[in-house]
C-alpha positions in Angstrom: 33.0 17.7 9.5 33.7 15.6 6.4 33.2 12.0 7.4 36.1 10.9 5.1 38.4 12.7 7.6 37.0 10.5 10.3 37.5 7.4 8.2 41.1 8.3 7.4 41.7 9.1 11.1 40.2 5.8 12.2 42.3 3.8 9.7 45.5 5.6 10.7 44.7 4.9 14.4 44.0 1.2 13.6 47.3 0.7 11.7 49.4 3.1 13.7 51.0 4.1 10.5 50.2 6.7 7.8 51.9 4.6 5.2 49.9 1.5 6.0 46.7 3.5 6.3 47.3 5.0 2.6 47.9 1.6 1.4 44.7 0.3 2.9 42.5 3.3 1.7 44.2 3.3 -1.8 45.4 6.8 -1.2 48.9 8.3 -1.5 50.8 8.9 1.8 50.7 12.7 1.2 47.0 12.7 0.8 46.4 11.0 4.1 49.0 13.4 5.8 46.9 16.3 4.3 43.7 14.9 5.6 44.9 14.3 9.0 46.3 17.9 9.1 42.8 19.1 8.1 41.2 17.2 10.8 43.7 18.5 13.4 42.9 22.1 12.2 39.1 21.4 12.6 39.3 20.0 16.1 42.0 22.5 17.2 44.5 20.0 18.4 47.0 17.3 17.4 45.4 13.7 17.2 48.7 11.9 16.5 52.3 12.1 17.6 54.6 11.5 14.7 57.2 9.1 15.6 60.2 7.8 13.7 58.4 4.5 13.1 54.7 5.3 12.6 52.2 7.4 14.8 50.5 7.1 18.0 47.3 8.8 19.4 47.6 11.9 21.6 45.2 12.2 24.4 43.0 14.4 22.3 43.1 11.6 19.5 42.1 8.9 22.2 39.2 11.1 23.1 38.1 11.8 19.5 38.5 8.0 18.4 35.3 6.6 20.0 33.1 9.3 18.7 34.5 9.0 15.2 34.0 5.2 15.3 30.3 5.8 16.6 29.6 8.2 13.8 31.0 5.9 11.1 29.2 2.9 12.6 25.9 4.8 12.6 26.4 5.9 9.0 27.2 2.4 8.0 24.1 1.0 9.6 22.0 3.8 8.0 23.3 2.7 4.6 22.7 -0.8 5.3 19.1 -0.1 6.3 18.5 2.0 3.3 19.9 -0.8 1.2 17.4 -3.3 2.6 14.6 -0.9 2.1 15.5 -0.7 -1.5 15.8 -4.5 -1.7 12.7 -5.0 0.6 14.7 -6.9 3.1 12.8 -4.6 5.6 10.2 -2.0 5.8 6.4 -1.7 6.3 3.4 -1.2 4.1 0.0 0.0 5.5 -2.9 -1.0 3.2 -6.5 0.4 3.3 -9.4 -1.1 1.2 -13.2 -0.8 1.0 -15.0 -3.9 2.2 -15.8 -5.7 -1.0 -12.2 -5.3 -2.1 -11.1 -7.1 1.0 -13.3 -10.1 -0.3 -10.6 -11.3 -2.8 -8.8 -8.6 -4.6 -6.6 -7.2 -1.9 -5.9 -10.4 0.0 -4.6 -12.0 -3.2 -2.1 -9.1 -3.8 -1.1 -9.0 -0.1 -0.5 -12.9 -0.4 1.6 -12.8 -3.4 3.4 -9.7 -2.0 4.2 -11.5 1.3 5.5 -14.6 -0.5 8.0 -12.4 -2.6 9.0 -10.2 0.3 8.4 -11.8 3.7 10.5 -9.3 5.7 8.2 -6.4 4.9 5.6 -5.8 7.7 2.1 -5.7 6.3 -1.1 -4.3 7.7 -4.6 -4.0 6.4 -7.5 -1.8 7.5 -11.0 -1.9 6.0 -13.1 1.1 5.7 -15.4 3.1 3.2 -13.6 5.1 0.6 -14.0 8.7 2.4 -12.5 7.4 5.6 -9.6 5.6 3.7 -8.8 8.8 1.9 -8.7 10.7 5.2 -6.3 8.0 6.5 -4.1 8.5 3.6 -4.0 12.3 3.9 -3.2 12.0 7.6 -0.2 9.7 6.8 -2.0 6.6 8.6 -1.9 4.7 5.4 0.5 4.2 2.5 -2.0 3.0 -0.2 -5.7 2.6 -0.4 -8.0 0.6 -2.7 -11.0 3.1 -3.3 -14.0 3.3 -5.6 -15.3 6.0 -7.5 -19.0 7.2 -7.3 -21.2 9.4 -9.5 -22.3 11.2 -6.4 -18.8 12.1 -5.1 -15.6 12.2 -7.2 -12.2 11.8 -5.8 -9.9 14.9 -5.5 -7.2 14.0 -8.2 -5.2 17.0 -7.1 -4.9 15.6 -3.5 -4.6 12.0 -4.5 -2.7 10.1 -7.3 -5.2 7.5 -8.7 -3.9 4.3 -10.3 -6.7 2.5 -12.3 -7.2 -1.2 -11.3 -10.4 -2.4 -12.9 -14.0 -1.5 -13.7 -16.5 -3.3 -11.5 -20.1 -3.9 -12.4 -23.1 -4.4 -9.9 -24.8 -7.8 -9.9 -28.3 -8.5 -8.7 -28.6 -11.4 -6.1 -31.8 -13.3 -6.0 -32.8 -16.5 -4.1 -32.3 -19.9 -6.0 -36.3 -20.3 -6.3 -36.7 -16.7 -7.5 -38.9 -16.4 -10.6 -35.7 -14.8 -12.5 -33.1 -17.2 -11.0 -32.4 -19.1 -14.2 -31.9 -15.8 -16.3 -28.4 -14.6 -17.0 -29.5 -10.9 -17.3 -32.3 -9.0 -16.0 -34.0 -5.5 -16.5 -34.5 -3.5 -13.4 -38.1 -3.1 -14.4 -38.6 -6.7 -13.9 -37.6 -6.2 -10.1 -40.0 -3.3 -9.6 -42.1 -5.2 -7.3 -39.3 -7.0 -5.4 -38.0 -5.6 -2.0 -34.5 -4.6 -2.0 -32.3 -5.7 0.9 -29.8 -2.8 1.6 -26.8 -2.4 4.0 -28.1 0.9 5.7 -30.8 3.5 5.2 -28.1 6.1 4.5 -24.8 4.7 3.2 -26.7 2.3 0.9 -28.6 5.1 -0.5 -25.5 6.3 -2.2 -24.9 2.9 -3.7 -28.6 2.9 -5.0 -28.4 6.4 -6.3 -25.2 5.6 -8.2 -26.5 2.3 -9.5 -30.2 2.7 -10.5 -31.5 4.7 -13.3 -33.4 7.9 -12.8 -37.2 7.2 -11.9 -36.5 3.7 -10.6 -37.6 3.7 -6.9 -36.8 0.4 -5.1 -39.0 -0.9 -2.4 -36.8 -1.2 0.8 -38.1 -3.5 3.6 -35.1 -4.8 5.4 -31.8 -3.2 6.2 -29.0 -5.6 7.0 -25.5 -4.0 7.8 -23.2 -7.0 7.1 -22.9 -8.8 3.7 -23.6 -12.1 5.4 -26.9 -10.9 6.7 -27.8 -9.3 3.5 -27.2 -12.3 1.5 -28.9 -14.5 4.1 -32.0 -12.5 3.6 -31.8 -12.8 -0.1 -31.3 -16.7 0.1 -34.4 -16.8 2.5 -36.4 -15.1 -0.4 -37.0 -11.8 1.7 -35.8 -9.8 -1.3 -33.1 -9.1 -3.8 -29.9 -7.1 -3.4 -27.3 -5.4 -5.6 -23.8 -7.0 -5.2 -20.6 -5.6 -6.3 -18.8 -8.0 -8.6 -15.8 -8.1 -6.2 -18.0 -9.6 -3.5 -19.3 -12.5 -5.8 -16.7 -14.8 -4.5 -18.4 -14.7 -0.9 -21.7 -15.2 -2.2 -23.4 -18.4 -0.7 -24.4 -21.3 -3.1 -28.1 -20.8 -2.4 -28.4 -17.5 -4.3 -28.1 -16.6 -7.9 -26.1 -13.7 -9.3 -27.6 -12.0 -12.3 -26.1 -9.5 -14.8 -28.0 -6.3 -15.4 -29.0 -5.4 -18.8 -26.6 -3.3 -20.7 -29.0 -0.3 -20.5 -29.5 -0.6 -16.8 -25.8 -1.7 -15.9 -23.8 0.4 -13.5 -20.1 0.4 -13.6 -17.9 1.8 -11.0 -14.1 2.4 -11.3 -11.7 0.8 -8.7 -8.5 2.7 -8.0 -5.3 2.4 -5.9 -4.9 5.7 -4.3 -1.8 7.3 -2.8 -1.1 10.9 -1.7 -0.1 13.2 -4.6 3.4 14.5 -4.6 4.5 12.1 -1.8 7.5 9.9 -2.6 6.6 6.3 -3.0 8.7 3.8 -0.9 10.0 0.7 -2.7 7.4 -1.4 -1.0 4.6 0.7 -2.2 5.9 0.6 -5.9 6.2 -3.1 -5.9 2.8 -3.7 -4.2 1.2 -1.8 -7.0 2.5 -4.5 -9.3 0.9 -7.1 -7.2 -2.5 -5.2 -7.2 -2.3 -5.0 -10.9 -1.8 -8.7 -11.2 -4.7 -9.4 -8.9 -6.8 -7.1 -10.7 -5.9 -8.7 -14.1 -6.6 -12.1 -12.6 -10.2 -10.9 -11.5 -10.9 -9.5 -15.1 -9.9 -12.9 -16.5 -12.2 -14.7 -14.2 -15.3 -12.7 -15.0 -17.9 -14.6 -17.0 -18.3 -13.4 -20.6 -21.7 -11.7 -21.5 
């Protein structure tokens, strides 16, 4: 049933007059009469009795009216809700990010987004890139900040990748380390230093992606969390590779050194969404805030 017929029916019932309803709807009187006739043909009953001065609802019309009002009110609510989504007066955004992206990049984007659109519900979940991509594919997240790896590329047919920045890996050493006052270092100079790693398995991927062929780091200590890993570095128990995104959380009693250009490892950081899936307005706007946070990070990096 055409909802315009219901709107005309409700207006005629409200005014008790086809002429008055036509004036209210900016229709001709004959157009209103035709639409009421069409409605009556569809429901198989007269909905108005035509009187010398106006119209009055029949029993069938009185039965139909609350249903017409309910349908039209629900449609009005739907239009209002869709309008609020478009204007970000409501909605939700579920964000995923790998751990070091949660150190500064993603929180800055979330904070500026919330300031701009306080009525959008935000949530953040931390995880490794493979797990985040699984959540995206399953519909449990709207967007994920992920990192590339030479040991495992991201399927660009399943995911749309929006490049945010290129991140280098730094070397963390204690303040009294023999190389602490250097700005750059060659990996060969760290051949005798033990490396503090995050795990015996996951960290292996980071090391393989970051160290040149033939360099075999000595691993004495495994510390799962960054606080523990950097604490061991500060105590002089070894050195550690630190993604630049995590540098903000580095304690004051360690030094962060650049790797020499011939040893330097760069990984790409992307905002990933599911390919072919329509982006809601909140997601499109959040990408802008991620770009701004990434640009700010790039500007804050020390120059070589």
